C-alpha positions, 0 to 999 in steps of 0.5 A: 500500500505504501508503494502505491502511495509513493508512486502517486506522489512521485507522479504528481510531483513530476506533473507539477514540475512539467506544468511549471516549466510550460508555464514559464515558457508561455510567460517568456513567449508572451513577453517576447511576442511584441518584440517579435512582432515589431521585428517582423513588421520592420523586416516586412515593411517594404513588402507591405507598404508600397510608396509611389513617388511623384510622377509615377504609377503602379499596378498590382500583381495578385499571386492568388487572385488572377495575376496582374490587375489591368483595370486599376492603376494606383497613383502617387502616395502609399498603398498597402500590399500583401507580402506575397503580392507585388506592385511594380512602379512605372515612371509616367513623366516625359522621358528623353533618350538618344541613340547613335544609329548607323545609316545606309543611304540610298546612294550607298553612303554610310553615316552615323545619325544621333536620334533622340525621342521624347515619350511617356508611358500612358498612365491608363494602360500601365497594366497592359504594358506590364503584362505584354512588355514589362518594366524594361519596355524602353530597351524592348520596345522604344529603342528597337522601334526608333532604330528600325524606322530611322534606318528605313526612312533614311534609306530612301534619301541620298546622302546630300539630300539628308542635310536639306530634308531633316524636318521631313525625315523627322516627321516620317520617323515619328509617325512610323514609331507612333504607329508601331507603339500606339494601337493597343486595345484597353478592354476595360475602357472599350476603346483604343489606347496607346502603350507609349505616347510619343511626343516628338523625334529629333535628329540631333546630328549627322556624321559622314566620313571626313572626306565625304563631309568635306566634299558635301560642304564644298558643294553646298558652299558653291551652291550658295555662291551661285545663289549670291551671283544670281541675287547680284544680277537681279539686283543690278537689273532692278537698279537699271529698271529704276534708273530708266523709270527715273529718267522717264519721269525727269524727262516728262517733268521737264516737258510739262514744266518747259511748256509753261516757262517763257523768257519774260517769266524767267526775266521777271524771276531774275529781277526778283532774285536780284532785288532780294540779293541787293537788300541783303546785309552782305557786301556785294558788287552789282554790275549793271551791264547789257547781256543778252537777257539784260540781267545784272551781274553780281560779284563778291559778297560776305565780308570781302574788302573792296578792291583799291583802284589801280594807280596805273590804270587810266583815271577818268578826266575831271570836269 
């Protein structure tokens, strides 16, 4: 009987010790749980809260609910996200990239062209862009399209025409790139919306081999000289025409005026001018003679001193 009692006592003691140990573990776990939760929050924070910067947009990729959500675009700010899902962020501001492209012209000339393109990702079709192309759409879609159509358009022109037709070439490249990246359907809107909105295409520089570039420059210089000579000839022709018209006008004026001027009118105007000069305070000598028109002869003027009579000259006799 004593053995049975002893057995039960030992069993109770061992059970009590086990319960005491478990209770201590639970107390330690309860005390450490806030610290553990804070640590997990810090580690998982970048995967739980996604921040969309200014000028950007984001889409959500559900791991358990159908993949990319193309019907909703997330704007600027912070957004909650499950750690097992993803929210890729896209830049929707205007971007510019440039590229050196080797071109073969229609006359077999090799040239290097630096072409720049300004574009932006369409905010409304970010979901489709993420599904069909991905975040590296610049290297996958924009640059290959720009290089392909730049080579295609330049191949239609000769080397010397590329200098003079830069603007039409730019417009052709731009329209071709727009047609390549634009017409993609946005099913949730029921209309056509582009992946990429192309602002413009710019040809920044064109480089030929040095010998070819020097020859083209000389040819263009001679062309400008030829235009200068043509301009000079035209200017001289117009000047000759102006002088002819001026001479005709002067001759016509003389014929009209000459018909109304008589000798008596001219004599009267001469007398009138002589009287005006005689009344002037300036010193002068008026010699009255008998020329053909009967007009006096006026000599001297201003402050000229009178001429002393010559002693050797014959003097008039006194009465």
